[in-house]
Steps between C-alpha positions, in 0.01 A plus 500: 500500500681190405470150646783559745330806654169316535661204677678736743171678572319171563775383736471827690116479518519145633628626834246779539225444757206724593493646850324305780213753513408409144393147601327617819285761324443317174154364580372830640627695199354248257156527663519880493574491127206266438261724695624810319437330167143410602428852617592645160258273313148631427221390737284340229792283387560375856126437550475318167796273588351412839159430346653270239691308765187467715284371214765273347428128537706323763802304399384167358798288610432594861135405472581176322753399763267591785209313341702187433633505858146532637379210285793286615429575867128424463568177308753384757263577785211319338710191424638487854158536662319270259387181674376184341219422744403197293839331530638660815501265795316220320629149483383268228202318641360164423165482329215493748269203529133554430229345708501128490207333337268314737587136554297265284230303680550183300797338328332525160481878528871520591607373158267744316589815696773746410825509695453622855776767490494808278779756481437875474786686333581859600372776273851639434801301402759499776842595369834604644568749219458866587234689308750781452741290293538614142 
């Protein structure tokens, strides 16, 4: 066959199409061929293949993706539900005044005594910054 004959044959084959039944029955015929191939294999080979698939470790990318998604969901939920009870709803307050000292009985004691007002500072520093800031 020369080049000319091959090109004529290819042009002729280009217009060929299989019958409509071929496409309708393709899947059923394919499955029948697969089943026939499995039937002709020995039982121990089929059992060994199924056992190996059952005992094989699961696909690691699937587990990694599922685990990272679960961590992301848990982290998002914990951040959204986290409340700063120390700073939530509090306004900065003025220092409270301690008990006043008793009034001096004589003017000479007034000069010797300590100031009458003492301030008590809160135990925690009041700040507007969130504790969650990095």
